[in-house]
LOPAKOL-838720 format. One line per field, with one value per residue (C-alpha): residue number from 1; residue in one letter; z, y, x. Coordinates in steps of 0.25 Angstrom, whole numbers, plus 5000, padded with zeros to 4 digits. Layout:
// LOPAKOL-838720
pos	NUM	...
code	A	...
pz	Z	...
py	Y	...
px	X	...
//
This chain:
// LOPAKOL-838720
pos	1	2	3	4	5	6	7	8	9	10	11	12	13	14	15	16	17	18	19	20	21	22	23	24	25	26	27	28	29	30	31	32	33	34	35	36	37	38	39	40	41	42	43	44	45	46	47	48	49	50	51	52	53	54	55	56	57	58	59	60	61	62	63	64	65	66	67	68	69	70	71	72	73	74	75	76	77	78	79	80	81	82	83	84	85	86	87	88	89	90	91	92	93	94	95	96	97	98	99	100	101	102	103	104	105	106	107	108	109	110	111	112	113	114	115	116	117	118	119	120	121	122	123	124	125	126	127	128	129	130	131	132	133	134	135	136	137	138	139	140	141	142	143	144	145	146	147	148	149	150	151	152	153	154	155	156	157	158	159	160	161	162	163	164	165	166	167	168	169	170	171	172	173	174	175	176	177	178	179	180	181	182	183	184	185	186	187	188	189	190	191	192	193	194	195	196	197	198	199	200	201	202	203	204	205	206	207	208	209	210	211	212	213	214	215	216	217	218	219	220	221	222	223	224	225	226	227	228	229	230	231	232	233	234	235	236	237	238	239	240	241	242	243	244	245	246	247	248	249	250	251	252	253	254	255	256	257	258	259	260	261	262	263	264	265	266	267	268	269	270	271	272	273	274	275	276	277	278	279	280	281	282	283	284	285	286	287	288	289	290	291	292	293	294	295	296	297	298	299	300	301	302	303	304	305	306	307	308	309	310	311	312	313	314
code	M	R	Q	L	A	E	Q	K	R	V	V	Q	I	W	R	G	L	E	T	K	V	A	E	L	V	G	L	V	S	L	A	L	K	E	E	D	T	S	L	R	E	E	I	Q	S	E	V	D	K	V	T	S	R	L	D	E	L	E	L	E	A	A	F	T	S	E	Y	D	A	M	N	A	L	L	A	I	H	A	G	A	G	G	T	E	S	Q	D	W	A	E	M	L	L	R	M	Y	L	R	W	A	E	R	R	G	Y	K	A	E	I	L	D	T	S	P	G	E	E	A	G	I	K	S	V	V	I	G	V	K	G	A	Y	A	C	G	Y	L	K	S	E	H	G	V	H	R	L	V	R	L	S	P	F	D	A	D	H	A	R	H	T	S	F	A	L	V	E	V	M	P	E	A	E	A	D	T	E	V	S	I	E	P	D	D	L	K	V	E	T	F	R	S	S	G	P	G	G	Q	H	M	Q	K	T	S	S	A	V	R	L	T	H	L	P	T	G	L	V	A	T	C	Q	S	Q	R	S	Q	Y	Q	N	K	E	T	A	L	K	I	L	Q	S	R	R	L	E	L	E	L	A	K	R	D	K	E	R	A	S	F	K	G	K	H	V	S	A	G	W	G	N	Q	I	R	S	Y	V	L	H	P	Y	K	M	V	K	D	H	R	T	D	Y	Q	T	S	N	P	D	A	V	L	D	G	E	L	D	G	F	I	T	A	Y	L	R	S	I	V	G	G	E	G
pz	5000	5003	4989	4982	4990	4986	4971	4971	4977	4966	4955	4962	4962	4947	4943	4951	4944	4930	4933	4938	4926	4917	4924	4922	4908	4906	4914	4906	4892	4897	4901	4888	4880	4887	4889	4904	4912	4925	4927	4926	4940	4944	4933	4937	4952	4948	4939	4950	4959	4949	4946	4961	4962	4950	4957	4969	4961	4954	4967	4969	4958	4968	4977	4971	4984	4989	5002	4998	4999	5014	5027	5032	5045	5046	5057	5061	5068	5074	5070	5079	5086	5098	5100	5087	5078	5087	5086	5071	5071	5077	5067	5056	5063	5063	5049	5044	5053	5047	5033	5035	5041	5028	5019	5027	5032	5046	5054	5067	5077	5080	5088	5093	5102	5108	5109	5122	5122	5109	5097	5094	5092	5082	5078	5069	5062	5054	5042	5035	5022	5007	5002	5016	5014	5000	5003	5016	5010	5005	5020	5023	5027	5035	5037	5041	5049	5050	5060	5072	5084	5093	5104	5103	5112	5101	5090	5082	5068	5069	5059	5063	5056	5057	5050	5044	5040	5032	5032	5026	5037	5036	5035	5041	5028	5024	5022	5035	5045	5058	5066	5081	5084	5076	5086	5099	5107	5118	5127	5134	5140	5131	5131	5130	5131	5131	5145	5158	5153	5141	5149	5161	5153	5143	5131	5121	5111	5103	5092	5086	5074	5077	5062	5057	5070	5067	5079	5081	5094	5098	5111	5107	5110	5123	5124	5121	5111	5103	5103	5099	5087	5082	5084	5076	5065	5064	5064	5053	5045	5047	5043	5030	5028	5030	5019	5009	5012	5008	4995	4992	4994	4985	4974	4976	4970	4957	4958	4962	4972	4985	4996	5010	5019	5030	5039	5029	5018	5022	5014	5018	5025	5033	5035	5045	5047	5041	5030	5028	5018	5017	5006	5002	4998	4989	4980	4983	4986	4996	5002	5011	5020	5030	5040	5030	5028	5043	5043	5034	5020	5014	5001	4993	4998	4997	4983	4978	4984	4978	4964	4965	4967	4956	4947	4956	4969	4980
py	5000	5009	5007	5009	5022	5027	5023	5031	5043	5043	5042	5054	5062	5060	5062	5075	5080	5076	5084	5096	5096	5095	5108	5115	5112	5117	5130	5132	5130	5140	5150	5149	5150	5163	5168	5170	5171	5173	5158	5156	5156	5147	5137	5137	5134	5122	5117	5118	5110	5099	5098	5097	5086	5079	5079	5073	5062	5059	5056	5045	5038	5034	5028	5014	5006	5002	5008	5022	5027	5022	5030	5029	5025	5033	5029	5037	5031	5039	5034	5032	5045	5046	5059	5065	5055	5054	5069	5068	5057	5067	5077	5068	5064	5079	5080	5069	5074	5088	5081	5073	5086	5094	5083	5082	5068	5063	5059	5052	5048	5033	5030	5037	5033	5046	5049	5049	5064	5069	5065	5051	5037	5033	5037	5031	5041	5037	5046	5045	5051	5048	5042	5044	5032	5035	5049	5045	5033	5043	5045	5031	5030	5037	5052	5059	5072	5081	5092	5099	5091	5098	5088	5090	5101	5103	5104	5094	5089	5076	5066	5059	5048	5043	5032	5034	5023	5024	5013	5012	5011	4997	4995	4985	4978	4977	4964	4966	4963	4958	4946	4948	4935	4941	4953	4955	4966	4973	4984	4994	5008	5020	5028	5043	5054	5050	5052	5044	5034	5029	5028	5021	5010	5000	5006	5006	4994	4986	4977	4966	4959	4945	4940	4952	4958	4972	4981	4992	5000	5011	5019	5032	5029	5029	5015	5002	4998	5011	5008	4994	4998	5008	4999	4988	4999	5002	4987	4984	4995	4990	4976	4982	4990	4976	4970	4981	4980	4965	4969	4979	4969	4959	4970	4974	4961	4966	4981	4981	4992	4993	5003	5001	5013	5009	5017	5016	5023	5038	5044	5059	5069	5081	5090	5102	5105	5110	5113	5111	5100	5088	5078	5065	5055	5047	5058	5070	5079	5089	5102	5113	5115	5104	5112	5111	5096	5093	5101	5091	5096	5082	5082	5086	5074	5065	5069	5067	5053	5049	5054	5047	5033	5034	5023	5018	5012	5017
px	5000	5011	5018	5004	5002	5016	5013	5000	5007	5018	5007	5000	5012	5016	5001	5001	5014	5008	4996	5005	5014	5001	4996	5009	5010	4996	5000	5012	5005	4994	5005	5012	4999	4995	5009	5007	5020	5013	5012	5027	5031	5019	5023	5037	5034	5025	5036	5046	5036	5034	5049	5052	5042	5048	5062	5056	5049	5062	5069	5058	5065	5076	5065	5065	5064	5050	5054	5058	5044	5043	5045	5059	5066	5079	5090	5102	5113	5125	5139	5151	5155	5146	5140	5145	5138	5125	5124	5125	5114	5105	5109	5105	5092	5088	5092	5082	5071	5072	5073	5060	5053	5057	5051	5038	5042	5038	5050	5050	5061	5058	5070	5083	5095	5101	5116	5123	5126	5120	5113	5108	5113	5102	5088	5077	5067	5055	5053	5039	5036	5036	5049	5055	5064	5067	5072	5080	5087	5097	5101	5105	5120	5130	5130	5143	5144	5157	5156	5163	5158	5149	5152	5167	5174	5184	5173	5181	5176	5169	5163	5150	5142	5128	5121	5107	5098	5086	5075	5061	5051	5046	5031	5022	5020	5035	5042	5051	5041	5047	5042	5041	5049	5061	5061	5069	5063	5071	5067	5076	5076	5076	5089	5091	5080	5066	5060	5059	5049	5057	5070	5064	5056	5061	5053	5065	5064	5075	5070	5080	5076	5082	5083	5091	5097	5091	5088	5079	5077	5067	5067	5061	5046	5040	5034	5041	5030	5032	5047	5045	5036	5046	5058	5050	5048	5063	5066	5057	5063	5077	5072	5067	5080	5088	5079	5081	5096	5095	5088	5098	5109	5103	5101	5115	5120	5113	5115	5129	5134	5128	5132	5128	5124	5133	5143	5154	5145	5144	5133	5134	5143	5138	5150	5148	5163	5173	5163	5148	5144	5134	5138	5131	5142	5133	5128	5139	5127	5131	5128	5135	5123	5124	5115	5103	5106	5106	5093	5086	5089	5093	5085	5097	5105	5092	5089	5104	5104	5091	5095	5108	5101	5091	5094	5105	5107	5098
//
């Protein structure tokens, strides 16, 4: 039903554009016939709108996976480096929340593990919106930050890393359903901020999928039941991601080159000192305004990546 609804949405968009273009052609013909130049600005404005919409639809050519149209789960993990990397992970969290807000997507923090002094060790957010997973797949990989450390008394230059994972949000009718007998359920007390209730009761939940060894935890909700439901949601998405990785590996034997988004494959660098620049190493797209990028202006990077994989590897 989801796929059928999406196909109907796409058909409606193209039919709407067809109607709009026909109206514009008629308006241009009328203006030329009557030699009326007063409509020039209105026509140009409408042409610009249609062109912009066509550019967006062109990007959808990169959405070849059946899961691209789905909602996404985005996980951020601080790398080695303690407080520095944990602060960097929190900066990335803010960046993605601001990006989702700019696009009109709904973003919700599903689980977070706070750092000891500042920042976060890890976080999982759910992003809901059309093609959320398709757009965010450009962010999967290692993100590197170079800056003067705010946590170093000498203000020395530090390099920090964080890993971003993007997974399609598994739906109830997917092929990755999890049997209750395959789950190991553990409860523990929540850590970090959250109030006396969460810290005094064993409301946090850790789920382990025994056949695969995949683990998902949640401690951000008030009740053990809510934490278990959220952890199960995350675990199902990790199972789906694992299945997709297996399919990609099988296709790679025919397709050739395959690059894993692991810790050794840095995708983007954010340099705040000694100069200002953000550069994507896959597409060479870059900007000298890292403040804007960290405030959620990611569309240039996302667009460049999607255009680079059209007809190639995605």
